[in-house]
C-alpha positions as CSV (number, residue, x, y, z in Angstrom):
1,X,112.7,-28.8,41.8
2,X,110.1,-31.0,40.1
3,X,107.1,-29.3,38.5
4,X,104.2,-28.4,40.8
5,X,100.7,-27.2,40.0
6,X,99.3,-24.4,42.0
7,X,95.7,-23.1,41.9
8,X,95.5,-19.5,40.8
9,X,91.8,-19.3,40.2
10,X,88.7,-21.4,39.6
11,X,89.8,-24.2,37.2
12,X,93.1,-22.4,36.5
13,X,96.5,-23.6,37.6
14,X,100.1,-22.5,37.2
15,X,102.8,-25.1,36.7
16,X,106.2,-24.1,37.9
17,X,109.6,-25.7,38.5
18,X,112.8,-26.8,36.8
19,X,113.6,-29.7,34.6
20,X,117.3,-30.6,34.2
21,X,118.2,-27.0,35.2
22,X,115.7,-25.5,32.7
23,X,112.9,-23.2,34.2
24,X,109.4,-24.3,33.2
25,X,106.3,-22.1,33.8
26,X,102.9,-22.8,32.2
27,X,99.3,-22.0,32.9
28,X,96.7,-24.7,32.4
29,X,93.0,-25.3,32.9
30,X,91.9,-28.4,34.9
31,X,88.8,-29.5,36.8
32,X,90.7,-30.2,40.1
33,X,94.1,-30.4,41.8
34,X,94.5,-34.1,41.0
35,X,94.1,-33.5,37.3
36,X,96.5,-30.5,37.4
37,X,99.1,-32.7,39.2
38,X,98.8,-35.3,36.5
39,X,99.2,-32.7,33.8
40,X,102.3,-31.3,35.6
41,X,103.8,-34.8,35.6
42,X,103.1,-35.3,31.9
43,X,104.7,-31.9,31.1
44,X,107.8,-32.8,33.1
45,X,108.1,-36.2,31.4
46,X,107.7,-34.5,28.0
47,X,110.4,-32.0,28.8
48,X,112.8,-34.7,29.9
49,X,112.3,-36.7,26.7
50,X,112.8,-33.6,24.6
51,X,116.2,-32.9,26.3
52,X,117.3,-36.5,25.7
53,X,115.9,-37.3,22.3
54,X,115.1,-33.9,20.7
55,X,111.7,-32.3,20.2
56,X,110.7,-34.2,17.1
57,X,110.2,-37.4,19.0
58,X,107.6,-36.1,21.5
59,X,105.7,-33.2,19.8
60,X,102.4,-34.6,18.6
61,X,99.9,-33.1,16.2
62,X,97.7,-32.2,19.1
63,X,100.4,-30.3,20.9
64,X,101.4,-28.4,17.7
65,X,97.8,-27.6,16.8
66,X,97.2,-26.2,20.3
67,X,100.3,-24.0,20.1
68,X,99.3,-22.9,16.5
69,X,95.9,-21.7,17.8
70,X,97.5,-20.0,20.9
71,X,99.6,-18.0,18.5
72,X,96.7,-16.8,16.4
73,X,96.1,-19.6,13.9
74,X,92.7,-20.6,12.7
75,X,91.3,-23.5,14.8
76,X,87.8,-23.9,13.3
77,X,88.6,-27.2,11.4
78,X,91.3,-28.6,13.8
79,X,89.3,-30.7,16.3
80,X,88.5,-33.6,13.9
81,X,92.1,-33.6,12.8
82,X,93.4,-33.6,16.3
83,X,91.1,-36.6,17.0
84,X,92.3,-38.4,13.9
85,X,96.0,-38.0,14.6
86,X,95.8,-38.5,18.4
87,X,97.4,-41.9,18.2
88,X,100.3,-40.8,16.0
89,X,103.3,-40.5,18.4
90,X,105.0,-37.6,16.7
91,X,103.9,-35.0,14.2
92,X,107.0,-35.7,12.0
93,X,105.5,-39.1,11.2
94,X,102.4,-37.7,9.5
95,X,102.6,-37.8,5.7
96,X,100.7,-36.2,2.8
97,X,99.1,-39.6,2.2
98,X,97.9,-39.7,5.8
99,X,96.3,-36.3,5.5
100,X,94.5,-37.1,2.2
101,X,93.2,-40.3,3.8
102,X,92.1,-38.3,6.8
103,X,90.0,-36.1,4.6
104,X,88.0,-39.0,3.2
105,X,87.7,-40.6,6.6
106,X,86.5,-37.5,8.4
107,X,84.2,-36.2,5.7
108,X,83.3,-39.3,3.6
109,X,80.4,-37.6,1.8
110,X,82.1,-34.2,1.2
111,X,83.3,-32.8,-2.1
112,X,87.0,-32.4,-3.0
113,X,86.8,-28.7,-2.3
114,X,85.7,-29.4,1.3
115,X,88.6,-31.9,1.7
116,X,91.0,-29.3,0.5
117,X,89.6,-26.5,2.7
118,X,88.8,-28.3,5.9
119,X,91.6,-30.9,6.0
120,X,94.5,-30.4,3.7
121,X,94.8,-26.6,4.3
122,X,94.6,-26.7,8.1
123,X,96.7,-29.8,8.6
124,X,99.4,-28.4,6.3
125,X,99.3,-25.1,8.2
126,X,99.9,-26.8,11.6
127,X,102.7,-29.0,10.3
128,X,104.5,-26.1,8.6
129,X,104.0,-24.1,11.8
130,X,105.6,-26.9,13.7
131,X,108.5,-26.9,11.3
132,X,109.2,-23.3,12.3
133,X,109.9,-24.6,15.9
134,X,112.1,-27.4,14.6
135,X,109.6,-30.1,15.5
136,X,109.4,-31.7,12.0
137,X,110.1,-31.2,8.3
138,X,107.8,-28.9,6.2
139,X,105.1,-30.6,4.2
140,X,103.4,-30.1,0.8
141,X,100.2,-32.1,0.3
142,X,98.7,-32.7,-3.2
143,X,95.2,-31.2,-3.2
144,X,92.2,-33.0,-4.6
145,X,91.1,-32.0,-8.0
146,X,88.1,-29.7,-7.9
147,X,85.7,-29.6,-10.9
148,X,84.8,-26.0,-11.4
149,X,81.1,-25.4,-12.0
150,X,80.1,-22.2,-13.7
151,X,77.6,-20.4,-11.5
152,X,74.9,-18.2,-13.1
153,X,75.0,-14.5,-12.6
154,X,72.7,-11.6,-13.1
155,X,73.2,-9.0,-15.9
156,X,71.7,-5.5,-16.2
157,X,68.5,-6.8,-17.9
158,X,67.9,-9.3,-15.0
159,X,68.6,-6.6,-12.5
160,X,66.2,-4.1,-14.1
161,X,63.4,-6.7,-14.4
162,X,63.9,-7.6,-10.8
163,X,63.7,-4.0,-9.7
164,X,60.6,-3.3,-11.9
165,X,58.7,-6.0,-10.1
166,X,60.2,-5.4,-6.6
167,X,57.7,-6.0,-3.7
168,X,59.3,-3.0,-1.8
169,X,61.7,-0.1,-2.3
170,X,64.0,-1.8,0.2
171,X,64.4,-5.1,-1.8
172,X,64.9,-3.1,-5.0
173,X,67.6,-1.0,-3.5
174,X,69.2,-4.0,-1.9
175,X,69.6,-5.8,-5.2
176,X,71.2,-2.7,-6.8
177,X,73.4,-2.2,-3.9
178,X,74.9,-5.7,-4.0
179,X,75.1,-5.6,-7.8
180,X,77.0,-2.3,-7.9
181,X,79.3,-2.8,-4.8
182,X,80.0,-6.5,-4.7
183,X,78.7,-6.6,-1.1
184,X,77.7,-10.0,0.3
185,X,74.2,-10.2,1.6
186,X,75.4,-10.4,5.2
187,X,77.5,-7.2,4.7
188,X,74.7,-5.3,2.9
189,X,71.9,-5.8,5.4
190,X,74.2,-4.4,8.2
191,X,74.3,-1.0,6.4
192,X,73.2,1.9,8.6
193,X,72.6,5.6,7.9
194,X,76.0,6.6,9.4
195,X,77.8,4.2,7.0
196,X,76.6,6.2,4.0
197,X,78.0,9.4,2.7
198,X,75.5,10.6,0.1
199,X,77.5,13.7,-1.0
200,X,80.7,11.6,-1.6
201,X,78.6,8.8,-3.1
202,X,80.2,6.1,-0.9
203,X,79.2,3.6,1.7
204,X,81.3,1.8,4.3
205,X,81.0,-2.0,4.6
206,X,81.9,-3.0,8.1
207,X,83.4,-6.3,9.3
208,X,83.5,-8.0,5.8
209,X,84.3,-11.6,5.4
210,X,88.0,-10.8,4.9
211,X,88.0,-9.0,8.3
212,X,88.5,-5.5,6.9
213,X,86.2,-2.5,6.5
214,X,85.7,-1.5,2.9
215,X,84.6,1.7,1.3
216,X,82.5,1.3,-1.9
217,X,81.4,3.7,-4.6
218,X,77.7,4.1,-5.4
219,X,76.0,4.8,-8.8
220,X,73.8,7.8,-8.9
221,X,70.6,5.8,-9.2
222,X,71.4,4.0,-6.0
223,X,72.3,7.3,-4.2
224,X,68.9,8.6,-5.0
225,X,67.2,5.5,-3.6
226,X,69.3,5.5,-0.4
227,X,68.6,9.1,0.1
228,X,64.9,8.3,-0.1
229,X,65.2,5.4,2.3
230,X,67.3,7.2,4.8
231,X,65.0,10.2,4.7
232,X,67.5,13.0,4.3
233,X,65.4,14.7,1.7
234,X,63.1,15.9,4.4
235,X,64.0,16.4,8.0
236,X,66.6,13.6,8.4
237,X,64.4,11.5,10.7
238,X,65.1,7.8,10.1
239,X,63.4,5.0,11.9
240,X,63.9,1.7,10.0
241,X,63.9,-1.7,11.6
242,X,66.8,-1.8,14.0
243,X,68.4,1.2,12.2
244,X,69.1,-1.0,9.2
245,X,68.7,0.8,5.9
246,X,67.2,-2.2,4.0
247,X,65.0,-3.2,6.9
248,X,66.4,-6.8,7.3
249,X,68.0,-7.9,10.5
250,X,69.7,-11.1,9.4
251,X,71.0,-12.5,6.1
252,X,68.0,-14.8,5.6
253,X,65.3,-12.2,6.2
254,X,65.3,-11.0,2.6
255,X,64.4,-14.4,1.1
256,X,60.6,-14.2,1.0
257,X,60.5,-10.9,-0.7
258,X,63.4,-11.9,-3.0
259,X,61.6,-15.0,-4.1
260,X,58.3,-13.3,-4.6
261,X,59.9,-10.6,-6.7
262,X,61.6,-13.2,-9.0
263,X,58.3,-15.0,-9.4
264,X,56.5,-11.8,-10.3
265,X,59.2,-10.8,-12.8
266,X,59.3,-14.3,-14.4
267,X,63.1,-14.2,-14.4
268,X,65.7,-16.9,-13.7
269,X,65.9,-18.0,-10.1
270,X,69.2,-16.5,-8.8
271,X,70.4,-16.2,-5.2
272,X,71.3,-12.9,-3.7
273,X,75.0,-13.9,-4.1
274,X,74.6,-14.8,-7.7
275,X,72.7,-11.6,-8.5
276,X,75.0,-9.5,-6.2
277,X,78.6,-10.3,-5.6
278,X,79.0,-12.8,-8.3
279,X,77.3,-10.6,-10.9
280,X,79.5,-7.7,-9.7
281,X,82.6,-9.8,-10.2
282,X,81.6,-10.5,-13.8
283,X,80.6,-6.9,-14.5
284,X,83.8,-5.6,-13.0
285,X,86.0,-8.0,-15.0
286,X,84.3,-6.9,-18.2
287,X,84.3,-3.2,-17.3
288,X,87.8,-2.5,-15.9
289,X,91.0,-2.9,-17.9
290,X,92.9,-4.4,-14.9
291,X,92.0,-7.6,-13.1
292,X,93.8,-6.2,-10.1
293,X,91.6,-3.1,-10.1
294,X,88.5,-5.2,-10.4
295,X,89.6,-7.5,-7.6
296,X,90.4,-4.5,-5.3
297,X,87.1,-2.9,-6.1
298,X,85.2,-6.0,-4.9
299,X,87.4,-6.6,-1.9
300,X,88.9,-9.9,-3.2
301,X,92.3,-10.3,-1.4
302,X,93.5,-12.8,-4.0
303,X,93.9,-11.6,-7.6
304,X,94.4,-15.2,-8.7
305,X,91.1,-16.3,-7.2
306,X,89.3,-13.4,-8.9
307,X,90.9,-14.2,-12.3
308,X,90.1,-17.9,-11.9
309,X,86.5,-17.2,-11.1
310,X,85.8,-14.5,-13.7
311,X,88.2,-15.5,-16.5
312,X,86.0,-14.1,-19.3
313,X,86.9,-11.7,-22.0
314,X,86.5,-8.2,-20.7
315,X,86.8,-4.7,-22.3
316,X,88.2,-1.4,-21.0
317,X,85.9,1.0,-19.2
318,X,85.6,3.6,-16.5
319,X,84.8,3.2,-12.9
320,X,82.2,0.5,-12.1
321,X,79.6,2.9,-10.5
322,X,79.7,5.1,-13.6
323,X,79.5,2.1,-15.9
324,X,76.4,0.8,-14.1
325,X,74.7,4.2,-14.4
326,X,75.5,4.2,-18.1
327,X,74.2,0.7,-18.6
328,X,71.0,1.5,-16.8
329,X,70.3,4.9,-18.5
330,X,68.2,3.5,-21.4
331,X,65.8,1.7,-19.1
332,X,66.3,3.3,-15.7
333,X,63.3,3.3,-13.4
334,X,63.5,4.9,-10.0
335,X,61.8,3.2,-7.2
336,X,59.5,5.5,-5.3
């Protein structure tokens, strides 16, 4: 029985039938019945060619990419690649040279790191996924050389100067929170009272960039300030903006106060990332004896990435929160 398309809802169709004795069932989305019938014919033709010539002949990059996403693969950078390789008859014909050329063609003004991240990595992932189905051979593509630029980072002196000239208790506490936990600005501003355990000295970072929740330890100086901001020293009433401890509702909302504080303190212009997570990484590397411990403390999933970024000579020390308290003791200034 040839494949037929049957409407099962608005814009949704089910293709059903047999091809050379093999049962085929697939759901598709189309604008109308005519388009669905054409799609059913294409699928039947594709199946017949696979049975005669084998899957490698007919499986395109587009087909493999679509299946890759259906099975949970990351599809954010795939549309330009699917457009680039749409005229290539079979995925097995795509070479490493083709992928490198695609990177420069799709993003002509981009840096090598972007080519690696947005072209080589996703294209390789799709092709190696296709290899798992027997549609092509696996592939390894030479990445573009990336010139590593050393980013500036805050130290304790910078942090203390920033906090001494802070335009509000919230911005002062936010700077210390990011410096001492490795939280990204987007993770820090989402912090709510229920996420903080003042007695245990911990905070819960929800929905981090890596997709996992993460519990972080807090130095005593920060616990004092969070206690003040949350209002638990009095009756526990707490009415910050949208229930956010630091009072910002998006990751750009801190910028005006941040820039005014830097100007008032007459210190180096650093972003929240450079003064927060990046500074934490350097401090953790220099404080902890193990790079693995430091990477885990900051939520880096890749120890190799952490070591590459923070490959500086580091000494042994205690836990990061305790080390920050010790570093701040000679010049600590609580924000009221």
